[in-house]
N, C-alpha and C positions, 0 to 999 in steps of 0.2 A: 398663293402657295398650293401646290399639288401634292397629294400623298399617294404613293404607290403602295399597294397592299403588301402585307408581310408574307414571309414564307409560310406561316401558319395558315393564313387564309388561302394562299395559292395552292398549297398542298391539299386542303380540304375541298376546294371548288374547281380544280382543274380536271382534265379528262382522265378517266381511269385507263389503265394500261391495256386497252384493246387494240387490235389491229383493225383500224377503221377501213382499210382497203378490203379486208375480208368481210366486215360488217356491211359495207355498201359496195355492191358490184354493179356491173352495167345494167342488168335486167332485174335485179332483186335486191332487197335489203333484209337483214336479219331481224327477227322479232325483238331482239334485245334493245334496239334503238327506241322502241315504244314501251318497254316493260322494265328496264333496269333503272332503279332509283339513282345509282351512281352516275349514269349517263345523263339523267334529268338534272341532277345537281350540277354537273359540269356544263350543261347547256346554259345555265343561268349566267355563267361567266363567258364561255366560248361563243355563245350566240347572243343572248340578251345583254351581255356586257360588252360585246365586241363590235356590233353593227349599230347603225342608226335605227332606233326603235321608235315607233309612233307613240307619243305621250298624250297629246290632247289637241284640241283645235282652238285657234285664236278667238273664235266666236264665243267660246266658253269663258274667256277672261278678257272682255272688251275694255274694261276700265282699270286704271291703276288700283292696286291692292286687291283685285279679284284673284281668286284661286279655285282650283279643283284638286281633289286628291285622286291618286291613281297608283299605278305600279310600273316599274321597270323590271320585268321578270317577276321575281318575288319581292323585290325591294319596294317598300311603301314610299311614295314620293308626294310632294306638293308641287303642282305646276302653277305658276303664278306670274302676274305682271306686277312687279314691285312698285314702290312708291314713286320711283323715277321713270316708270314705264318699261323697264327692261324685263324680258321674259326669262324666267329661271325655273329650275327644277330642283328643289331642296329634298334631301332625304327627310322623310316624315319620321324622324327619330331624334329624341333628345340626346345630346352628347353626354349627359350625366349618367343615367341608368338605362337608357335605351327605349323607353316607352314612346309611343307615337305622340307627336306634338299636336296634331290636328285630327279630330275624330268626326268631322263633318265632311259631307260629300263636296260641298262648294260653299263659297261665301266671299266676304270682302273684309280684309283686315290688314293692318300694317305691322302687326306683331302676332307671334304665336307663343302662348304660354303653356308650358308643360303642365298637364293636370295632376302630375304626381308630386313634384316638389316645387313647382312654381318658377323654374328657370324660364326666362323669357327671351325670345329671339326676334330681331327685326326681320322683315320679309326679304331682306337681302342676305339673310343667313347669319349675320353678325349677332353675337350675344349681347343682350341689352341689359339684363338685370338678373342677379342671383340673390335670393333671399338670405339675409344674415351672412354676408360675405366674410365677416370677421371670424367665422368658424373655419375658414380655409387658410392654410399657411401660404398658399401661392395666389397669384393673381388670376381669378376666374374669368377675367375678360380677355385672357390671352387668345390668340387666333385658334389654337388647338381646340378650344371649347366652342367655336362657332359651329353652326349646323353644317353638316356635309352637304355638298350639292354636286349634281352632274356637271362635269367641267365643260362639256360641249353641248350646247342647245342651239338648234337652228330651226327656222321655219321655211317651208316652201308653200307659198300661196295659201297660207292659213293653217297648214298642217305642221304641227310642232313635233320635232324629233329630238332625241337625245342619245348620246353615246358616252360611255366611260373610256373608250379606247382612243388614246391619244394618237395612234397611228392610222386610224380610219380616215380615208379621203373625205373631203368636204361633202356635205349632204347632196348637193346637186350632182356631183360625180357618182356618189353611191346610187342615187335614183336612176341615173342614166336615161335610157330610152323609154322607161316607163313614164317619164314626165309627159310624153306626147299624149297618150290616152288620158292621163290625169288632167292635162291642160284642156283637152277637148271636152272632157266631162264638166269641168268648171266653166268653160267658156260658153256653154249653151245657156247659162244663167246670166241675167243682166249684171253687168259689171264684173262677171267672172267670179262671183262670190256666193257662198251658201252659209247658213248658220246651223249649228247643231241643235237639235231638240232633245227631248227626253228619250230614254232607251227602253227597249225590251231586253231584260237581263235573263239570260238562260245559262244553265250549267249542265255539263255532261260528265259522266264517269269514264274518262278516256284521256289519252295523251294529246297534248296540244297539236302535234304534227298531223294527227288524223284530220283535223279541220283544214289545215293548210294543204294536205294531200287532196282534199275534196274541193278546194276553192276554185279550181279551173276544170273540174271533171265534168265532161259532158256525156260520159258513158252511162251514168247511173240514172239519168233524169226520168226516162219513161218507165223505169222499173221501180225506183224508190219513191217517185212523186206522182204515182198514178192517181191517187185520190185528189191531189192538188190539180192535176190536169183536168180531171173530171169536174172539179168544182169550178175551175176557171171557165169551162165551156158549157156549163149546165143550162145556160139560158140562150144559147145560140145554136143554130143548125149546122153551120159550116165547120165548127170546131177549130177555129184558127186563133183563139185567144191565148194569151200568156206564152207558155213555152211549148206550144203545139208543134213548132218546127222541129222538135226532137223526135216526133213520131215518124214512122216509116224508115227511111234511110238517111239519118242525119248527116252522114259524111258526104252526101251528095248536095247538101245545102251550102250556100256560100259562106256561112259563118266559119270562123277559124280561131286558133289560139296562137299566141306568140310568147316566146321566152326571151327575156331581155338581159339576163345576167344578174348576179348578186341575189339570186333567188326570186326575182320579180317576174311575174307573168300576167297574161292578159287574154281574156276570151271575148271576142267581138261578135255579137249576134246581130248587130245593126244591118249587115248586108242582107239579112233575110227579109228586110222590110223595104217598102217603097221609099224613095227619097222625096218627101213632100211634107208640108205642114199637116199635122194630124195623123201621121203614120204610126207614131208610137201610141197615141190614144186609141187608134183603131184596134190594137191588139191587147189593150189593157183589160184585164179580167173584171167582171162585174163585182161591185161592192155595194152594200146597202146604202141608199140615199145618193149615190153618185150621179144618178140621172138628173136630180134636181139642180145640183151645182152645175152640171154640164149645160142644162137648158138655160140657166141664168147667165152663164158666161157667154153662150151663143147669142142670147138676147142683147147683152150689153156690148159685146165686142164685135159682133158681125163677122167680117172676113178675118179678123185677127184672132178669133176664138180657137181655131185649130192649133196655132202656135202656143197659146196659153194652156190649152189642154195637154200639149206635149210636155210642158213644164211640170204639170201635175203627174205625168206618167213616169213609170220606171224605165230608165234608159237601159237597154239590153246589153250591158257590159259587166264583166267581172275584172276589176283592176286589183291585183294582189301584190302588196308591197311587203317583202320579207322583213321580219318574221311574223308580224302580228296585225296587219291591217288589210282588209278587203273592202273594196267599194263595189257594191252590187245594187243595180237599179239606182235608187236615191239614198241608199243606206251607207253608213260606215259600219262595218263589222270589225270588232276588236277582239283578238284572242288573248286571254289572260291565263297563263299556266298557274295552277295552284299546287299540283303535285304531279308525280309521274302518271297518275291515273285520274286526275281531276282538272277540268278546264272551264273557265267562264267564256261564254260566247255572247258578247254584248252588241246589240244592234241599235245604233243611234239613227234616229230619223233626221232629216235635213229639211230646212225651209229655204225658199227663195228670198234673197236679199235684193231689194230694188232701190238703191240709194238715189238713182237718177230719175225715179218715178216713171219708168217705162210703162208699167201696168196700172199706175194710179190707184183708184179705189178698189180695183178688181184684184189687187194682190192678195187680200185676205181670203178671197174665194179660191184663188189658185192654191194657196197654201193649205186651206182647209181640205180641199180635194186631194192635194198631195199627201197630207197626213192620212187620209182614208186609204189611199192606194198603198201606203207603206205598212198598213196593218196586215197585208196579205201574206207575204212569204215568211216572215218570222213566226207567224202563228200557224200557218198551214204547210209550209215547206221545210223550214229549219228543224221542226220537230222530227221529220223523217230522217234528216241527216244526223241529228244527235242520237237517234235510236240506232242508226247504222254504226256510229262511232263507238257507242257503248257495246254493241254486239261484236265489233271488231276486237275491242279490248278484252272481252270475254273469250273470244276465239283464240286470241294470242296466248291464253293460259294453257293451251295445248302445246307446251313448249318444245316437245320433241319434233313437232312439225315446224321447222325453224324459219322458213323463208316467206317473205311477202313479195309478190311479183308485180312489176310495173312495166311490162314490156309491150303493151299494146302500141302498134304502129312502128315498132323497132325493126330495123334491118329490111324494111320494105322499100325498094328503090323508088325514089321520087316522092315519098310520102312526107318526109320532113325536109323542108327547104331551108338552106342556110342563106340568110339575107345579108350576111356580112356584119362585122363589128359585134359578133357574139349574139346576134338576133336570129332566132329560129322560128319557123312557122310550120304548123301542122294542123290536120283536121281537128275539129272540136271534141271528138270522142277519144283522142289519143292520150297516152300517158307520158308523152315527151316532157311536159312541164315537171312531172314528178321526178323523172330521172335526172333532169338538169338541176332542179333546186336541191335535191338531196346530195348531189355531188358538191354543191357549194357548201351545204351543211357539213359534209365530211371534211372539206378543207378547213372550215372554221374549227372543227373539233380537233384537228391535228395541229393547230397553231395556237400558241399562247399569246393572248392579246395584251397590249400595254394598258392595263386597266388602272385608272387613277381617279381619285376624288378631289374636289376643290374645297378649300376652307375660306379663302379670302373672298369678300364680296366682289 
């Protein structure tokens, strides 16, 4: 049984009566899209309720009855593998009085008992027990008392997505051509798999779209991340570590960006490197203790060591899946909107999974080194970006200065190349991806999605 939201909810959470064609123009957007609480509230339905949103990774719930808690926009959810092995996303909300059912970050359980009045639910969402049921005139085991759940949950190669919109195309169609760089990123690992590790959890006082605006931005690197570039190259003379390819004239480098439709985009910095084993490791910035792991891997693996070191290195790509997932290097970054001016930016590390034993006893050394390389950007680069986002939000308080411009690379003949099927390619410092994704955002805000929830297991 599916439930469509009532007019009360739709009236409260649908788009305010703005002219979105005026708010979002070819070369600029109005500051209201970052500052208006009513627009933010509507985004929770028109964006986070309407498209396929990243929820979790299958490696977080490998066993039956495993669960993790998270969010779909502002909605608290429990992503789980139920007792029969089916992946679900329950609303983390008791149907009785609305309190959260589960207050832990992760665990293993076949039931969830409300801490308030003891209502108990199976992990397929069905209601299991209500204390002292003779106090109710009706049957409290009716379907309407089951925990609500996201009606459509699908996975793509371990990435779990969900949508409330019954009219949204299947997940693979929504992902479209962004699957190609995602596949390439996965397939460099043995068996094409990774496992999520613990996270660096950061928060900034700014709108969630500021992070997505920045997710493919190559224009800011040498200015905002100067201290990071200096840190990465502090022990070398040639100055070619990390993101040094942004120095000088980055648009003359072979790196590029692509826009794929549905808000997804991709920045590929791999063409800046040689195509050979060890090329990624050659530009990896220095981290304390890494030389000892490198020496041990070279001693144990000999000619295979460069390929192992590349697995420990950050792959120079930014894969951005609208609205809330970015894959940068070896990280998953997840954007969690909290309010119109508050956002969590959560950086999950990843580990190599080697079920076929390709790397044998050396796997733990590769993953130990990989963990160390993943400490770099969240601690030394992301803090620069979050400071920028907060200062943008402050600057937008000067509300008479209404417009935010995103026109770099626009209307220059030959600069943006149409590759067909909605795929565009441009230099890495251009703002083409911003103009394209915000047009998709605009179309979503102009359309009422067919949002429903599910009650039956």
